[in-house]
KETI-817418 format. One record per atom (N, C-alpha, C): residue in three letters; x, y, z. Coordinates in steps of 0.001 Angstrom, whole numbers, padded with zeros to 6 digits, always signed. Layout:
# KETI-817418
ALAXYZ/...
# end
This chain:
# KETI-817418
SER-018079+024629+027743/SER-017305+024630+026506/SER-015900+024095+026779/LEU-015244+023655+025693/LEU-013894+023118+025822/LEU-012872+024238+025853/SER-011823+024055+026629/SER-010750+025047+026655/SER-009947+024926+025361/PRO-009235+025977+024949/PRO-008489+025942+023689/PRO-007404+024868+023642/ASP-006945+024385+024794/ASP-005888+023384+024767/ASP-006430+021951+024761/PHE-007739+021792+024608/PHE-008310+020456+024523/PHE-009345+020424+023409/ILE-008859+020265+022216/ILE-009729+020197+021046/ILE-009689+018771+020521/VAL-010843+018197+020328/VAL-010911+016827+019824/VAL-010761+016851+018313/MET-009917+015995+017818/MET-009680+015901+016387/MET-010147+014547+015898/PHE-010801+014506+014770/PHE-011282+013248+014206/PHE-010393+012835+013048/ILE-009938+011616+013115/ILE-009073+011072+012084/ILE-009733+009792+011585/PHE-009971+009730+010308/PHE-010668+008594+009715/PHE-009653+007637+009104/ILE-009809+006368+009398/ILE-008884+005353+008906/ILE-009622+004491+007892/PHE-009053+004334+006720/PHE-009642+003488+005698/PHE-008607+002461+005275/GLY-009021+001232+005112/GLY-008128+000200+004615/GLY-008537-000176+003210/ALA-007575-000496+002381/ALA-007890-000911+001020/ALA-006855-001911+000552/VAL-007319-002901-000163/VAL-006435-003867-000796/VAL-006848-003922-002250/ALA-005951-003596-003141/ALA-006265-003592-004564/ALA-005752-004870-005212/ALA-006630-005584-005901/ALA-006264-006767-006682/ALA-005436-007765-005879/ALA-005787-007968-004631/ALA-005036-008908-003794/ALA-006004-009734-002952/PRO-006701-010690-003582/PRO-007700-011460-002837/PRO-007109-012282-001702/ALA-005797-012543-001709/ALA-005180-013329-000643/ALA-004868-012484+000587/LEU-005210-011189+000560/LEU-004992-010304+001693/LEU-006330-009912+002304/SER-006371-009834+003624/SER-007596-009385+004289/SER-007231-008576+005533/PHE-007979-007490+005745/PHE-007792-006673+006938/PHE-008453-007372+008115/LEU-007820-007354+009277/LEU-008315-008050+010460/LEU-009075-007145+011410/GLU-009055-005851+011170/GLU-009771-004899+012020/GLU-010542-003939+011137/GLN-011691-003507+011595/GLN-012485-002528+010874/GLN-011916-001129+011105/PRO-011954-000267+010068/PRO-011529+001122+010275/PRO-012412+001794+011315/ARG-011838+002735+012051/ARG-012611+003450+013065/ARG-012100+004871+013187/ASN-012968+005734+013657/ASN-012570+007117+013907/ASN-011688+007158+015146/SER-010702+008028+015129/SER-009819+008218+016274/SER-009710+009709+016539/SER-009416+010055+017761/SER-009274+011469+018106/SER-008208+011640+019168/GLY-007699+012858+019275/GLY-006691+013172+020281/GLY-006728+014651+020603/ALA-006095+015027+021671/ALA-006055+016424+022103/ALA-004924+017158+021381/LEU-005096+018451+021169/LEU-004031+019262+020578/LEU-002751+019100+021384/GLY-001654+018897+020683/GLY-000362+018714+021337/GLY-000125+017295+021808/GLY-001159+016483+021798/GLY-001047+015100+022258/GLY-000516+014172+021185/ALA-000700+012881+021407/ALA-000218+011861+020479/ALA-001339+010885+020166/LEU-001192+010185+019056/LEU-002204+009228+018612/LEU-001500+008134+017822/ARG-001968+006888+017979/ARG-001444+005769+017194/ARG-002583+005180+016381/LEU-002334+004988+015100/LEU-003285+004328+014216/LEU-002703+002963+013884/ARG-003529+001918+013978/ARG-003027+000562+013761/ARG-003756-000106+012610/CYS-003019-000893+011854/CYS-003557-001631+010719/CYS-003005-003056+010789/ARG-003901-004059+010712/ARG-003481-005471+010756/ARG-004033-006188+009535/VAL-003160-006935+008854/VAL-003524-007624+007620/VAL-003012-009059+007685/ARG-003818-009983+007134/ARG-003404-011381+007015/ARG-003245-011700+005542/GLY-002121-012302+005206/GLY-001871-012772+003851/GLY-001980-014278+003828/ALA-002947-014824+003082/ALA-003188-016267+003029/ALA-002316-016919+001965/GLY-001984-018175+002199/GLY-001259-018959+001211/GLY+000190-018547+001057/PRO+000918-019336+000272/PRO+002338-019026+000078/PRO+002513-017729-000704/GLY+003625-017093-000458/GLY+003932-015839-001143/GLY+004720-014941-000229/PRO+005103-013783-000742/PRO+005882-012850+000074/PRO+005032-012260+001198/PRO+005675-011751+002246/PRO+004913-011132+003331/PRO+004236-009852+002844/PRO+003091-009500+003437/PRO+002420-008258+003054/PRO+003249-007034+003422/GLU+003223-006039+002552/GLU+003787-004735+002844/GLU+002622-003821+003208/LEU+002810-002984+004210/LEU+001775-002036+004623/LEU+002350-000634+004584/GLY+001508+000335+004307/GLY+001927+001730+004305/GLY+000748+002625+004613/TRP+001010+003918+004709/TRP-000014+004884+005106/TRP-000086+006043+004135/GLU-001290+006569+003955/GLU-001530+007769+003170/GLU-002428+008704+003954/ARG-002280+009991+003708/ARG-003183+010997+004283/ARG-003720+011822+003137/GLU-005030+011834+002989/GLU-005696+012556+001901/GLU-005086+012175+000551/GLY-004741+010888+000391/GLY-004221+010374-000874/GLY-002731+010545-001095/ALA-002030+011212-000185/ALA-000583+011416-000324/ALA+000168+010482+000618/PRO+001255+009860+000145/PRO+002034+008963+001016/PRO+002546+009692+002253/ILE+002609+008962+003347/ILE+003136+009497+004604/ILE+004489+008840+004862/ASP+005502+009639+005005/ASP+006823+009134+005372/ASP+007072+009437+006837/GLY+006056+009202+007650/GLY+006126+009557+009063/GLY+006669+008446+009919/ASP+006367+008545+011170/ASP+006846+007623+012189/ASP+005930+006408+012234/SER+006288+005359+011488/SER+005483+004135+011494/SER+006413+002934+011610/ASP+005846+001821+012000/ASP+006631+000594+012070/ASP+005848-000523+011400/LEU+006537-001607+011098/LEU+005928-002759+010441/LEU+006478-004020+011075/ALA+005575-004903+011508/ALA+005965-006213+012030/ALA+005312-007272+011150/GLN+006096-008268+010724/GLN+005597-009357+009891/GLN+005910-010673+010585/VAL+004884-011519+010731/VAL+005042-012798+011414/VAL+004589-013906+010479/ALA+005455-014901+010277/ALA+005104-016050+009442/ALA+004144-016966+010201/LEU+003096-017415+009512/LEU+002107-018331+010074/LEU+002214-019665+009343/PRO+001562-020726+009849/PRO+001598-022020+009159/PRO+001079-021921+007721/GLU+001523-022844+006885/GLU+001087-022972+005486/GLU+001432-021755+004645/GLY+002492-021042+004998/GLY+002963-019928+004198/GLY+002212-018623+004392/ALA+001261-018591+005294/ALA+000500-017356+005536/ALA+001336-016375+006350/TRP+000905-015115+006337/TRP+001598-014051+007053/TRP+000620-013188+007805/LEU+001082-012621+008919/LEU+000346-011603+009658/LEU+001248-010363+009680/ALA+000698-009229+009259/ALA+001471-007984+009245/ALA+000706-006916+010015/THR+001430-006157+010824/THR+000845-005066+011605/THR+001696-003819+011428/SER+001029-002691+011197/SER+001717-001413+011107/SER+001036-000426+012041/GLN+001839+000393+012711/GLN+001314+001469+013545/GLN+001915+002779+013069/LEU+001040+003748+012873/LEU+001468+005101+012521/LEU+001343+005949+013771/ARG+002433+006581+014179/ARG+002427+007419+015371/ARG+002380+008886+014962/LEU+001407+009591+015486/LEU+001274+011032+015265/LEU+001508+011707+016609/SER+002476+012587+016682/SER+002747+013283+017948/SER+002682+014781+017724/GLY+002499+015513+018809/GLY+002364+016961+018705/GLY+001191+017343+017816/LEU+000041+016689+018038/LEU-001122+016877+017171/LEU-001510+018343+017026/SER-001815+018712+015788/SER-002296+020066+015495/SER-003499+019947+014564/LEU-004163+021043+014346/LEU-005341+021027+013477/LEU-004999+020548+012075/SER-003780+020747+011635/SER-003387+020315+010294/SER-003279+018796+010178/ASP-003322+018061+011296/ASP-003286+016598+011259/ASP-004649+015983+010974/GLN-005720+016777+011011/GLN-007046+016237+010730/GLN-007100+015759+009287/GLY-007873+014716+009040/GLY-008034+014261+007668/GLY-008310+012782+007587/ARG-008294+012285+006357/ARG-008542+010869+006092/ARG-007210+010158+005933/TYR-007000+009201+006793/TYR-005795+008390+006756/TYR-006168+007021+006208/ARG-005313+006462+005364/ARG-005585+005173+004741/ARG-004378+004269+004913/CYS-004645+003066+005356/CYS-003616+002033+005407/CYS-003761+001207+004131/TRP-002673+000996+003409/TRP-002721+000154+002224/TRP-001882-001093+002442/ALA-002218-002140+001705/ALA-001511-003413+001816/ALA-001288-003988+000424/ARG-000156-004654+000263/ARG+000114-005367-000993/ARG+001103-006477-000704/ARG+001201-007401-001637/ARG+002188-008484-001551/ARG+003150-008318-002702/GLY+004422-008348-002399/GLY+005433-008189-003449/GLY+005371-006798-004046/SER+005478-006732-005357/SER+005464-005434-006029/SER+004102-005125-006647/GLY+003059-005819-006195/GLY+001715-005598-006736/GLY+001172-004236-006411/PRO-000022-003922-006956/PRO-000639-002619-006672/PRO-001054-002507-005223/ARG-001216-001280-004759/ARG-001635-001083-003382/ARG-002990-000437-003330/
# end
């Protein structure tokens, strides 16, 4: 059996793009896990095709916005396209961190 200080936690990552056909996720969502008290990074990568503003990315947990420790990198590609990457860092993992995490993407002020 596992000791109490090593409990595996499952975190589900879902990506969604609403009404933004010029955006596409570059990685498939996957389950992630970490030990209690440990740390975990969730990554989301999106490509925005054609001219337009760079993609904005954000995170939700169980449908609620996360104002946690995340970063966003945006790189301009040829022909006005963009590559955007966001990482959400979870540290000091506890049982309350379990749940469904969702990365959202949008361009400009469009829906997410």
